[in-house]
Backbone as JSON, one array per atom type, in Angstrom:
{
  "sequence": "MSAAKTLRVGIMPFERIKAYTIAIARGEHKRRADEPKIWFTSMRSFANVLSDENQALLRVIFDRKPQSISELEDLTGRKASNLSRTLHTMERYGLVRLEGGAQGRGRQAVRPVAVARAVSLKLEIAEGPGRTAERRVA",
  "N": [[0.82, -1.53, -0.02], [0.66, 2.2, -1.04], [1.94, 4.97, 0.68], [1.01, 7.66, 0.8], [-1.63, 7.7, 0.09], [-4.84, 8.16, 1.06], [-6.89, 7.56, 3.59], [-9.79, 5.87, 3.73], [-12.56, 6.67, 5.9], [-15.5, 5.57, 8.06], [-18.82, 6.59, 10.12], [-20.71, 4.29, 12.38], [-23.62, 3.03, 13.37], [-22.78, -0.06, 15.41], [-25.11, -1.73, 14.34], [-26.18, -1.17, 12.35], [-23.45, -1.55, 10.65], [-22.69, -4.26, 10.82], [-25.37, -5.35, 9.6], [-24.78, -3.81, 6.89], [-21.79, -4.97, 6.03], [-23.33, -7.63, 6.08], [-24.83, -7.48, 3.75], [-22.91, -6.81, 1.51], [-21.55, -9.39, 1.85], [-24.1, -11.34, 0.52], [-24.1, -10.38, -1.58], [-25.9, -8.44, -1.97], [-25.14, -5.56, -1.65], [-22.96, -4.05, -3.17], [-19.6, -3.02, -2.82], [-18.72, 0.59, -3.19], [-16.18, 2.58, -4.97], [-15.68, 4.88, -3.13], [-16.48, 4.17, -0.7], [-16.15, 3.58, 2.91], [-13.84, 1.56, 3.51], [-13.15, 0.58, 6.26], [-14.68, 0.88, 9.29], [-16.09, 2.75, 12.32], [-17.42, 2.7, 15.56], [-18.63, 4.35, 16.69], [-18.39, 8.52, 17.01], [-17.05, 9.25, 19.62], [-15.41, 6.62, 19.44], [-13.36, 6.51, 17.54], [-12.31, 9.57, 17.54], [-10.67, 8.54, 19.81], [-9.07, 6.89, 18.78], [-8.13, 7.45, 17.29], [-6.4, 10.16, 18.22], [-5.28, 13.34, 19.51], [-2.64, 12.99, 20.18], [-2.01, 10.52, 19.11], [-1.99, 11.3, 15.86], [0.54, 12.64, 15.77], [2.41, 10.78, 16.35], [1.61, 9.15, 14.32], [2.35, 10.82, 11.96], [5.25, 11.15, 13.05], [5.75, 8.06, 12.55], [5.49, 8.3, 10.09], [6.73, 9.94, 8.27], [9.54, 9.56, 9.93], [10.32, 6.88, 8.77], [10.54, 4.79, 11.56], [12.58, 2.27, 12.18], [11.98, -0.04, 14.04], [9.87, -0.86, 16.92], [11.22, 0.34, 19.62], [12.81, 1.86, 18.06], [10.96, 4.0, 17.49], [10.29, 4.51, 20.2], [12.02, 6.1, 21.19], [12.35, 7.95, 19.26], [9.68, 9.43, 19.92], [9.57, 9.26, 22.81], [7.45, 7.62, 24.21], [7.3, 5.43, 25.71], [7.66, 1.46, 25.11], [5.42, -0.05, 25.82], [3.87, 1.32, 25.85], [2.91, 2.14, 23.23], [3.53, -0.73, 21.93], [0.62, -0.99, 22.13], [-0.75, 0.75, 21.98], [-0.11, 0.8, 18.67], [-0.87, -1.48, 17.68], [-3.75, -1.88, 18.51], [-4.42, 0.59, 16.19], [-3.03, -1.5, 13.91], [-5.45, -2.56, 13.64], [-7.89, -1.03, 12.88], [-6.69, -0.6, 10.24], [-4.33, 1.54, 10.16], [-1.97, 1.35, 10.57], [0.52, -0.67, 9.51], [2.43, -3.58, 10.9], [5.57, -4.57, 11.1], [7.73, -7.7, 9.73], [10.77, -6.81, 11.01], [14.55, -5.41, 10.92], [16.95, -8.43, 12.63], [17.4, -8.1, 16.06], [18.03, -7.61, 19.51], [17.89, -10.47, 20.23], [15.42, -10.89, 19.1], [13.11, -10.95, 16.25], [12.88, -7.39, 15.33], [9.69, -5.0, 14.84], [8.48, -3.8, 12.92], [6.38, -0.43, 12.29], [4.8, 0.91, 10.23], [3.05, 3.45, 8.81], [0.08, 3.52, 6.58], [-1.22, 5.58, 5.77], [-0.9, 8.9, 4.37], [-3.34, 10.82, 4.89], [-7.14, 11.1, 6.63], [-10.01, 9.84, 5.53], [-13.23, 11.0, 6.7], [-16.36, 9.35, 6.99], [-19.62, 10.15, 7.62], [-22.36, 9.22, 9.05], [-25.08, 10.79, 9.59], [-27.81, 10.54, 9.24], [-30.56, 7.84, 8.21], [-30.22, 6.58, 4.64], [-29.78, 7.54, 1.18], [-27.32, 10.47, 0.43], [-27.29, 11.09, 2.68], [-25.29, 12.46, 4.29], [-22.49, 13.24, 5.85], [-19.8, 14.73, 5.01], [-16.04, 14.46, 6.46], [-12.9, 15.52, 6.57], [-9.61, 14.33, 8.0], [-6.9, 14.61, 9.86]],
  "CA": [[-0.1, -0.31, -0.3], [0.88, 3.81, -0.73], [1.69, 5.72, 2.48], [0.5, 9.08, 0.73], [-2.55, 8.05, -0.1], [-6.16, 8.95, 1.83], [-7.68, 6.31, 4.19], [-11.46, 6.58, 4.09], [-13.7, 5.67, 7.22], [-16.65, 5.86, 8.64], [-18.76, 5.75, 11.85], [-22.12, 4.2, 12.0], [-23.95, 2.12, 14.81], [-22.86, -1.76, 15.33], [-26.08, -3.27, 14.21], [-25.94, -0.63, 10.79], [-22.02, -2.2, 10.02], [-23.4, -5.35, 10.19], [-26.3, -5.2, 8.47], [-24.17, -3.24, 6.35], [-21.54, -6.36, 5.69], [-23.63, -9.07, 5.83], [-25.34, -6.91, 2.37], [-21.92, -6.61, 0.45], [-20.82, -10.95, 1.52], [-24.5, -11.96, 0.2], [-24.01, -9.91, -2.92], [-26.96, -7.39, -2.3], [-24.44, -4.46, -2.61], [-21.78, -3.45, -4.04], [-18.85, -1.16, -2.09], [-19.09, 1.58, -4.53], [-15.02, 2.82, -4.21], [-15.51, 6.15, -2.11], [-17.49, 3.96, 0.64], [-14.88, 3.08, 3.42], [-13.91, 0.2, 4.26], [-13.17, 0.46, 7.86], [-15.62, 1.43, 10.05], [-15.91, 3.21, 13.44], [-19.5, 2.34, 15.69], [-18.89, 5.9, 17.63], [-17.81, 9.02, 17.26], [-15.81, 8.58, 20.3], [-14.02, 5.31, 19.02], [-13.04, 7.1, 16.08], [-11.42, 10.13, 18.29], [-9.37, 7.64, 20.92], [-7.56, 6.22, 17.97], [-7.16, 9.5, 16.47], [-6.71, 11.58, 19.32], [-4.29, 14.64, 19.17], [-1.76, 12.08, 20.38], [-1.76, 9.8, 17.88], [-2.21, 11.39, 15.12], [1.56, 13.15, 16.46], [2.38, 9.24, 16.28], [1.04, 9.01, 12.43], [3.09, 11.91, 11.75], [6.02, 10.76, 13.24], [6.26, 7.19, 11.67], [5.26, 8.64, 8.13], [8.03, 10.84, 7.93], [10.82, 9.1, 9.81], [10.72, 5.78, 9.37], [11.32, 4.14, 12.29], [12.55, 0.54, 11.95], [11.39, -0.81, 15.06], [8.89, -0.21, 18.15], [12.12, 1.12, 20.4], [12.96, 3.39, 18.05], [9.9, 4.8, 18.1], [10.5, 4.7, 21.31], [13.83, 7.0, 21.48], [11.72, 9.3, 18.8], [8.47, 10.04, 20.93], [9.49, 9.65, 24.11], [6.68, 7.15, 24.98], [7.08, 3.49, 26.59], [7.33, 0.58, 23.84], [4.54, -0.63, 26.19], [2.16, 1.57, 25.28], [3.62, 2.35, 21.79], [2.75, -1.56, 21.13], [-0.89, -1.08, 22.45], [-1.37, 1.85, 20.44], [0.14, 0.62, 17.02], [-1.86, -3.31, 17.69], [-4.95, -1.08, 18.24], [-3.93, 1.26, 14.82], [-3.68, -1.87, 12.94], [-6.47, -3.32, 13.88], [-8.29, 0.32, 12.21], [-5.96, 0.03, 9.27], [-4.04, 2.86, 10.25], [-0.77, 1.03, 9.91], [1.17, -2.71, 8.95], [3.55, -3.73, 11.28], [6.08, -5.4, 9.68], [9.03, -8.37, 11.07], [12.04, -5.84, 10.78], [15.31, -6.73, 11.72], [16.7, -8.76, 14.25], [17.61, -7.45, 17.41], [18.03, -7.5, 20.66], [17.39, -11.47, 20.78], [14.08, -11.11, 18.66], [13.0, -9.93, 15.53], [11.75, -6.06, 15.43], [8.44, -5.13, 14.51], [8.64, -2.35, 12.28], [5.63, 0.08, 12.11], [4.83, 2.11, 8.5], [2.08, 4.04, 8.27], [-0.93, 3.41, 5.73], [-1.91, 6.75, 4.86], [-1.21, 10.18, 5.32], [-4.73, 11.87, 5.88], [-7.75, 10.12, 7.07], [-11.84, 10.64, 5.01], [-14.55, 10.53, 7.65], [-17.31, 9.68, 6.96], [-20.32, 10.27, 9.22], [-23.55, 8.96, 8.58], [-26.29, 11.84, 10.31], [-29.26, 9.89, 9.2], [-29.98, 6.93, 6.68], [-30.76, 7.26, 3.22], [-28.22, 8.12, -0.07], [-26.82, 11.59, 0.03], [-27.85, 12.43, 4.27], [-24.28, 12.27, 5.08], [-21.55, 14.24, 6.5], [-18.14, 14.05, 5.19], [-14.66, 15.29, 7.16], [-10.92, 15.77, 6.48], [-8.79, 14.6, 9.1], [-5.31, 14.12, 9.88]],
  "C": [[0.8, 1.17, -0.39], [1.01, 4.46, 0.21], [1.3, 7.03, 1.77], [-0.73, 8.62, 0.02], [-3.82, 8.0, 1.18], [-6.99, 7.62, 2.31], [-9.19, 7.04, 4.03], [-12.07, 5.44, 5.1], [-14.81, 6.01, 7.62], [-17.14, 5.08, 10.12], [-20.61, 5.55, 11.32], [-22.59, 3.24, 13.47], [-23.55, 1.05, 14.0], [-23.66, -2.54, 14.29], [-26.56, -2.79, 12.37], [-24.69, -1.08, 10.51], [-22.23, -3.68, 10.1], [-24.11, -5.88, 9.85], [-25.71, -4.99, 7.07], [-23.37, -4.68, 5.24], [-22.06, -7.68, 5.15], [-24.45, -8.59, 4.1], [-24.2, -7.26, 1.63], [-21.31, -8.66, 0.71], [-22.48, -11.49, 0.9], [-24.79, -11.45, -1.45], [-25.06, -8.93, -2.83], [-26.77, -6.13, -2.34], [-23.26, -4.51, -2.85], [-21.29, -2.2, -3.53], [-18.65, -0.81, -3.37], [-16.9, 2.01, -4.1], [-14.85, 3.61, -3.35], [-16.29, 5.47, -1.22], [-16.1, 3.65, 1.49], [-15.38, 1.77, 3.53], [-13.33, 0.15, 5.46], [-14.12, 1.46, 8.58], [-15.34, 1.31, 11.67], [-17.35, 2.85, 14.24], [-19.81, 3.58, 16.38], [-18.21, 6.81, 17.76], [-16.83, 8.99, 18.59], [-14.96, 7.35, 20.1], [-13.39, 6.05, 18.46], [-11.61, 8.24, 17.06], [-10.54, 9.61, 19.54], [-8.77, 7.91, 19.98], [-7.07, 7.1, 17.38], [-6.93, 10.74, 16.81], [-5.02, 12.09, 18.69], [-3.03, 13.64, 18.94], [-0.87, 11.19, 19.76], [-1.76, 9.55, 16.52], [-0.45, 12.1, 14.94], [2.18, 11.18, 15.68], [2.46, 8.97, 15.26], [2.16, 9.8, 11.59], [4.74, 11.06, 11.77], [6.81, 9.51, 12.4], [5.86, 7.52, 10.19], [6.31, 9.6, 7.46], [9.34, 10.35, 8.39], [10.9, 7.31, 9.51], [11.05, 4.92, 9.89], [11.62, 2.23, 11.76], [12.15, -0.36, 12.93], [10.8, 0.57, 16.36], [10.37, 1.08, 19.12], [12.76, 1.89, 19.6], [11.96, 4.14, 17.84], [9.46, 5.25, 19.19], [11.36, 6.22, 21.12], [13.05, 8.79, 20.39], [10.8, 10.32, 19.42], [8.57, 10.62, 22.11], [8.3, 8.86, 24.87], [7.6, 5.67, 24.98], [6.43, 2.74, 25.43], [5.94, -0.28, 24.23], [3.2, -0.04, 25.59], [2.1, 2.09, 23.94], [2.76, 0.86, 21.19], [1.05, -1.53, 21.65], [-1.34, 0.02, 21.98], [-1.51, 1.56, 18.8], [-0.26, -0.47, 16.96], [-2.95, -2.12, 17.29], [-5.28, -0.12, 16.49], [-3.85, 0.74, 13.18], [-4.53, -2.48, 12.66], [-7.71, -2.42, 12.78], [-7.84, 0.29, 10.98], [-4.91, 1.03, 8.66], [-2.32, 2.57, 10.38], [-0.53, -0.16, 9.85], [1.81, -1.81, 9.96], [4.04, -5.21, 10.92], [6.8, -5.69, 10.39], [10.18, -7.12, 10.24], [13.46, -6.45, 10.55], [15.68, -7.15, 12.59], [17.77, -7.95, 15.63], [17.03, -7.54, 18.8], [17.03, -9.44, 21.13], [16.39, -12.05, 19.82], [14.27, -10.02, 17.36], [12.46, -8.59, 16.11], [10.5, -6.11, 14.83], [8.72, -4.06, 14.28], [7.26, -1.64, 11.99], [5.39, 0.81, 11.2], [2.97, 2.34, 8.23], [1.93, 3.27, 6.85], [-1.39, 4.25, 4.68], [-1.3, 7.8, 4.91], [-2.25, 10.89, 5.32], [-5.43, 10.21, 5.66], [-9.27, 11.04, 6.6], [-12.44, 10.16, 5.7], [-15.67, 11.06, 7.27], [-18.8, 9.43, 7.95], [-21.49, 10.25, 8.77], [-24.72, 9.44, 9.72], [-27.7, 10.87, 10.27], [-29.15, 8.49, 8.04], [-30.29, 7.74, 5.79], [-29.16, 7.59, 2.29], [-28.19, 9.49, 0.2], [-27.64, 12.14, 1.7], [-26.4, 12.36, 5.33], [-23.18, 13.18, 5.55], [-20.47, 14.07, 5.72], [-16.76, 15.3, 5.52], [-13.36, 15.01, 6.72], [-10.11, 15.4, 7.25], [-7.44, 14.34, 8.98], [-4.56, 14.49, 8.71]]
}
């Protein structure tokens, strides 16, 4: 994946995400290219994952391209255990990839890679076509 792309995310209640996913699996809905692939269940969960601190972390990963979590720890001043938890959460949402890096400290290092340079948010205000608000974040 190119690190210069914009990642499309959306916010919908869990029940609607489930119905949407089932409709795609059954062939009842074909996902358009402009529809999000990643969904959050609330604005709060979106804000937690993309907090100001985590946006700064993504910028460091994108700009400095650390070769390990240890190097990222040195660059950010955040503890490795905190970084590991945060990066695994971001990986679940498709914001970073954790790849095998160089051998070090008796084991292979984990290298964080930023997946996108920007995030485009689609927020469902009401059901139905044409009733969404879209914001650009990060």
